[in-house]
VMD Tcl script that draws the C-alpha trace (Angstrom):
set ca {
  {226.71 130.88 4.59}
  {229.33 133.43 3.56}
  {230.66 131.04 0.93}
  {227.20 130.41 -0.47}
  {226.50 134.15 -0.64}
  {229.77 134.79 -2.48}
  {229.08 132.08 -5.04}
  {225.55 133.33 -5.62}
  {226.72 136.91 -6.24}
  {229.45 135.83 -8.61}
  {227.06 133.71 -10.63}
  {224.68 136.66 -10.95}
  {227.36 139.18 -11.93}
  {229.10 137.25 -14.69}
  {228.43 134.36 -17.07}
  {230.04 131.11 -16.03}
  {233.51 131.15 -17.51}
  {235.72 128.24 -18.24}
  {239.27 127.59 -17.24}
  {241.36 128.16 -14.16}
  {240.87 131.94 -14.14}
  {237.16 131.66 -13.28}
  {237.76 129.04 -10.58}
  {240.56 131.09 -9.05}
  {238.41 134.23 -8.92}
  {235.67 132.31 -7.14}
  {238.11 130.90 -4.62}
  {239.67 134.28 -4.02}
  {236.29 135.88 -3.40}
  {235.25 133.07 -1.07}
  {238.46 133.46 0.93}
  {237.90 137.20 1.30}
  {234.32 136.83 2.48}
  {235.13 134.05 4.90}
  {238.13 135.99 6.23}
  {235.84 138.95 6.87}
  {233.30 136.70 8.60}
  {236.01 135.19 10.80}
  {237.31 138.65 11.72}
  {233.84 139.84 12.75}
  {233.20 136.77 14.90}
  {236.63 137.02 16.50}
  {237.40 133.40 15.64}
  {241.14 132.66 15.38}
  {240.45 129.51 13.32}
  {240.98 129.15 9.62}
  {238.11 130.99 7.92}
  {235.27 128.77 6.81}
  {236.18 125.92 9.14}
  {234.84 124.66 12.45}
  {237.58 123.98 14.98}
  {238.23 120.31 15.64}
  {238.56 119.83 19.42}
  {241.88 118.20 20.17}
  {241.86 115.37 22.70}
  {243.80 116.15 25.85}
  {245.80 113.81 28.01}
  {243.82 112.60 31.01}
  {245.15 113.94 34.24}
  {245.35 117.47 32.85}
  {243.85 120.01 35.24}
  {242.23 121.83 32.31}
  {240.03 119.00 31.09}
  {236.33 119.84 30.89}
  {235.64 116.34 32.24}
  {238.19 113.73 33.39}
  {236.95 111.05 30.99}
  {233.96 108.91 30.06}
  {232.70 106.76 32.93}
  {229.95 104.22 33.45}
  {227.85 102.96 36.37}
  {227.42 99.25 37.09}
  {223.66 98.72 37.60}
  {224.26 95.84 40.02}
  {226.85 97.37 42.34}
  {226.70 101.11 41.64}
  {230.45 101.15 41.00}
  {231.82 103.87 38.70}
  {233.85 102.29 35.91}
  {236.10 103.14 33.03}
  {235.11 101.79 29.63}
  {237.68 98.99 29.77}
  {236.42 97.88 33.21}
  {232.74 97.44 32.36}
  {232.58 93.83 31.17}
  {234.79 92.41 33.92}
  {232.87 94.22 36.68}
  {229.45 93.15 35.40}
  {230.63 89.56 34.95}
  {231.95 89.48 38.52}
  {228.75 91.03 39.89}
  {226.53 88.49 38.09}
  {228.60 85.53 39.30}
  {228.52 86.79 42.88}
  {224.71 87.07 42.62}
  {224.38 83.28 42.38}
  {224.84 82.97 46.15}
  {221.71 85.05 46.85}
  {219.39 84.50 43.85}
  {220.55 81.72 41.49}
  {217.50 82.03 39.21}
  {217.99 85.75 38.59}
  {221.76 85.30 38.28}
  {221.43 82.52 35.69}
  {218.96 84.61 33.66}
  {221.36 87.59 33.72}
  {224.18 85.27 32.67}
  {222.22 83.91 29.70}
  {221.32 87.37 28.41}
  {224.62 89.10 29.18}
  {227.42 86.58 28.64}
  {226.15 85.46 25.21}
  {226.61 88.21 22.63}
  {224.67 86.68 19.71}
  {221.18 88.04 20.41}
  {219.50 85.88 17.78}
  {220.98 82.73 19.27}
  {219.95 83.83 22.76}
  {216.37 84.42 21.61}
  {216.22 81.00 19.97}
  {217.55 79.30 23.11}
  {215.27 81.23 25.46}
  {212.20 80.48 23.32}
  {213.09 76.79 23.33}
  {213.41 76.72 27.14}
  {210.06 78.51 27.37}
  {208.44 75.78 25.25}
  {209.85 73.10 27.57}
  {208.30 74.87 30.55}
  {205.00 75.48 28.71}
  {204.69 71.76 28.03}
  {205.16 70.99 31.72}
  {202.60 73.65 32.65}
  {200.03 72.40 30.13}
  {200.61 68.68 30.77}
  {201.62 68.35 34.45}
  {200.56 64.68 34.56}
  {202.67 63.54 31.61}
  {206.07 62.34 32.73}
  {207.71 62.70 29.32}
  {207.50 66.50 29.47}
  {209.39 66.56 32.78}
  {212.47 64.98 31.21}
  {214.91 66.67 28.82}
  {217.50 64.54 27.09}
  {220.82 66.39 27.17}
  {222.10 64.76 23.98}
  {218.96 65.73 22.10}
  {219.88 67.59 18.90}
  {217.63 70.56 19.64}
  {218.99 70.86 23.19}
  {222.59 70.68 21.97}
  {222.18 73.20 19.14}
  {219.98 75.75 20.87}
  {220.57 75.49 24.63}
  {223.79 73.71 25.50}
  {225.78 76.26 23.49}
  {224.65 79.16 25.70}
  {226.38 80.20 28.93}
  {224.04 80.11 31.93}
  {221.40 77.68 30.63}
  {222.53 74.75 32.79}
  {222.59 76.97 35.86}
  {219.04 78.11 35.02}
  {217.67 74.56 34.74}
  {219.25 73.57 38.03}
  {218.09 76.77 39.78}
  {214.42 76.19 38.89}
  {214.40 72.60 40.08}
  {215.81 70.30 37.38}
  {218.30 67.61 38.35}
  {220.74 65.68 36.20}
  {219.87 61.97 36.22}
  {221.19 58.94 34.28}
  {218.24 57.01 32.84}
  {218.16 53.76 30.88}
  {217.14 53.90 27.23}
  {215.08 51.03 25.70}
  {217.06 48.96 23.19}
  {220.28 50.74 24.21}
  {223.08 49.32 26.29}
  {224.13 52.29 28.40}
  {222.06 55.00 30.17}
  {221.89 58.61 29.03}
  {221.86 61.88 30.95}
  {218.59 63.78 31.38}
  {217.35 66.84 33.17}
  {214.42 65.69 35.31}
  {212.14 68.14 37.12}
  {211.99 67.45 40.84}
  {208.71 66.71 42.59}
  {209.10 69.81 44.75}
  {209.38 72.07 41.68}
  {206.49 70.26 39.96}
  {204.31 71.03 42.98}
  {204.83 74.78 42.37}
  {203.68 75.38 38.78}
  {203.21 79.09 39.40}
  {206.90 79.47 40.24}
  {207.88 77.77 36.97}
  {205.59 80.14 35.07}
  {207.12 83.16 36.83}
  {210.65 81.98 36.05}
  {209.68 81.50 32.41}
  {208.27 85.03 32.14}
  {211.33 86.43 33.90}
  {213.57 84.66 31.39}
  {211.58 85.92 28.40}
  {211.47 89.56 29.59}
  {215.10 89.87 30.61}
  {217.62 92.09 28.84}
  {221.42 92.10 28.90}
  {222.96 93.81 31.91}
  {224.79 96.87 30.60}
  {226.71 99.57 32.39}
  {224.96 102.92 32.04}
  {226.74 106.06 30.95}
  {227.54 108.23 33.97}
  {226.30 111.76 33.34}
  {228.98 113.21 35.64}
  {226.68 116.13 36.42}
  {228.56 119.26 37.43}
  {227.51 122.85 38.06}
  {229.84 125.78 37.33}
  {229.79 129.45 38.19}
  {229.25 131.95 35.36}
  {232.36 131.97 33.19}
  {233.61 133.49 29.93}
  {235.05 130.02 29.21}
  {231.58 128.46 28.97}
  {231.92 127.68 25.26}
  {235.46 126.28 25.53}
  {235.79 122.50 25.81}
  {239.02 120.58 26.38}
  {237.94 116.98 25.94}
  {239.80 113.76 26.85}
  {240.54 111.18 24.17}
  {237.55 109.10 25.32}
  {235.25 111.43 23.37}
  {236.85 110.65 20.04}
  {236.54 107.67 17.75}
  {239.64 108.92 15.94}
  {243.22 107.89 16.56}
  {245.92 110.54 16.94}
  {246.94 110.02 13.32}
  {243.34 110.38 12.15}
  {242.99 113.60 14.14}
  {246.06 115.07 12.40}
  {244.54 114.12 9.09}
  {241.25 115.73 10.12}
  {243.05 118.97 10.95}
  {244.65 118.95 7.53}
  {241.30 118.31 5.85}
  {239.74 121.16 7.78}
  {242.46 123.53 6.64}
  {241.50 122.67 3.06}
  {237.82 123.40 3.66}
  {237.94 126.68 1.71}
  {238.90 124.77 -1.40}
  {236.01 122.38 -0.92}
  {233.56 125.26 -0.38}
  {234.51 126.71 -3.77}
  {233.53 123.50 -5.58}
  {229.86 122.84 -6.26}
  {228.83 119.53 -4.64}
  {225.72 117.46 -5.16}
  {223.23 116.91 -2.36}
  {224.23 113.24 -2.17}
  {227.90 114.22 -1.72}
  {227.00 116.61 1.10}
  {224.84 113.99 2.82}
  {227.65 111.43 2.68}
  {230.04 113.94 4.25}
  {227.53 114.70 7.00}
  {227.11 110.99 7.76}
  {230.89 110.60 8.08}
  {230.99 113.57 10.44}
  {228.26 112.04 12.63}
  {230.13 108.74 13.00}
  {233.31 110.33 14.36}
  {232.01 110.75 17.89}
  {230.50 108.31 20.38}
  {229.94 110.78 23.24}
  {229.19 114.46 23.61}
  {229.69 116.89 26.50}
  {226.84 119.37 26.84}
  {226.56 122.53 28.92}
  {223.39 124.48 29.60}
  {223.62 128.14 30.60}
  {220.87 129.42 32.91}
  {219.53 132.99 33.30}
  {221.91 133.67 36.23}
  {224.88 132.52 34.13}
  {225.42 129.25 36.01}
  {226.28 126.23 33.89}
  {225.00 122.66 34.12}
  {227.23 120.04 32.45}
  {226.64 116.39 31.57}
  {227.94 113.58 29.35}
  {225.70 111.90 26.77}
  {225.92 109.41 23.95}
  {226.15 111.19 20.61}
  {223.18 109.13 19.39}
  {220.95 109.88 22.38}
  {217.83 111.88 21.70}
  {217.28 115.51 22.63}
  {214.61 114.37 25.10}
  {217.41 112.92 27.27}
  {218.89 116.41 27.72}
  {215.50 117.86 28.62}
  {215.08 115.14 31.28}
  {218.60 115.82 32.59}
  {217.89 119.55 32.94}
  {214.45 118.98 34.45}
  {215.97 116.85 37.23}
  {218.16 119.80 38.22}
  {215.39 122.43 38.44}
  {213.80 123.72 41.63}
  {210.48 123.90 39.77}
  {210.52 120.92 37.45}
  {206.95 121.10 36.16}
  {207.12 124.42 34.29}
  {207.79 124.15 30.54}
  {211.12 125.48 29.29}
  {213.17 125.72 26.12}
  {216.76 124.92 25.21}
  {218.43 126.98 22.52}
  {221.58 126.08 20.61}
  {224.04 128.71 19.41}
  {222.38 130.91 16.84}
  {219.00 130.68 18.57}
  {218.04 127.27 17.17}
  {215.33 125.83 19.41}
  {215.72 122.16 20.30}
  {212.31 120.54 20.48}
  {211.82 117.89 23.14}
  {209.24 116.16 20.97}
  {211.41 115.74 17.87}
  {213.07 112.35 17.65}
  {216.49 113.79 16.79}
  {219.85 112.62 18.11}
  {222.56 115.03 19.27}
  {224.80 114.18 16.32}
  {221.91 114.92 13.96}
  {221.60 118.38 15.55}
  {225.32 119.10 15.27}
  {225.78 118.97 19.06}
  {228.90 116.77 19.02}
  {231.48 116.35 20.47}
  {230.48 119.30 22.70}
  {228.03 122.18 22.75}
  {226.79 125.08 24.84}
  {223.03 125.64 25.05}
  {220.88 128.31 26.67}
  {217.99 127.71 29.05}
  {214.85 129.80 28.83}
  {211.43 129.45 30.37}
  {208.64 128.91 27.87}
  {207.52 132.24 26.36}
  {203.91 131.76 27.48}
  {205.06 131.05 31.03}
  {207.20 134.20 31.07}
  {204.27 136.24 29.79}
  {202.00 134.94 32.56}
  {204.63 135.66 35.23}
  {205.18 139.21 33.99}
  {201.44 139.79 33.62}
  {201.14 139.00 37.32}
  {203.59 141.85 38.01}
  {206.52 139.67 39.01}
  {209.80 138.61 37.46}
  {211.07 135.03 37.12}
  {213.69 133.99 39.64}
  {217.07 134.01 37.93}
  {218.30 131.14 40.12}
  {216.48 128.03 38.92}
  {218.75 125.16 39.99}
  {218.21 123.09 43.12}
  {220.01 124.42 46.21}
  {221.90 121.15 46.73}
  {223.44 121.52 43.27}
  {224.38 125.14 43.85}
  {226.01 124.19 47.15}
  {228.52 122.06 45.16}
  {229.12 124.70 42.47}
  {232.66 124.92 41.07}
  {234.76 127.30 39.05}
  {235.16 126.36 35.39}
}
mol new
graphics top color blue
foreach p $ca { graphics top sphere $p radius 0.5 }
foreach p [lrange $ca 0 end-1] q [lrange $ca 1 end] { graphics top cylinder $p $q radius 0.2 }
display resetview
């Protein structure tokens, strides 16, 4: 803002000159204004730049959060990023002993990464089962030739499909083929499974509705006492998509930001830069400061929507039905209804926000002659409060 103001004043005061003298005067003026702005705000950073958080080594006692962790939806285990796939695979395989149908469905949707191929295979299996359901008396629909081209190209190539067929009642059988010397292998539906058409229909619907099993991001919810360090974040390397070398380069680019501010850029250039900024971070660490100064902290995906933060805060409130607002630095109100991601709001890789009850709610409370309770978090959260 200071840079824009300086450029606007200079353009009003003097005609646009040519040559290095004019450019140098603009840059000099921009530096002065930004230096003054930085002095007023007390920021020790290079004027005109936003500090790039440096990743810290995990294990440091000063980390805002120890790392990025995930929860296995099948076992509840807390996992590091590099442990997710192995844990989920092991959990799905162990599930075969208790529910082979559900386990085989999870295997089909999770072990196979090509979603288009999975959809094609699942739709083909569903058609097989539909034919049996619609024509229960016709024997040909109860048999599936394993060497059939469609079966080989769409089903045999997927992990978990054979387990699914066997779990719902198909059996591998060698059957003779007319005008052919040797027998061929078929899946044949057993009489017991054929006698339960509703079960086959349920298994089909279960297969069609299923989604890949994915570890969910652990919020790592923590509550801190009021602290002057609320806006300081020391983040582990997990929060950065950049390598150490890229981070050094980013620091150097930031130090040259004053030069960039003095050059007029097109809207398209600015938008491209903003898009590059948004892609640098996968996660963000957010803190919300409450009226009593206490802080609520959680980890989010950078591309999650603002509504996820509202839900996270609401879960922590003693009174979770009253409307409230969340304000970013500078008083910017984050609307729960807007479909904006955190990186689109500039809330990456970390940010401090302020909680406030809705203005109409506050007015009603004060009109009743009372004051809102400054302590709004649930007692069980406050009992585990820590020092930042």
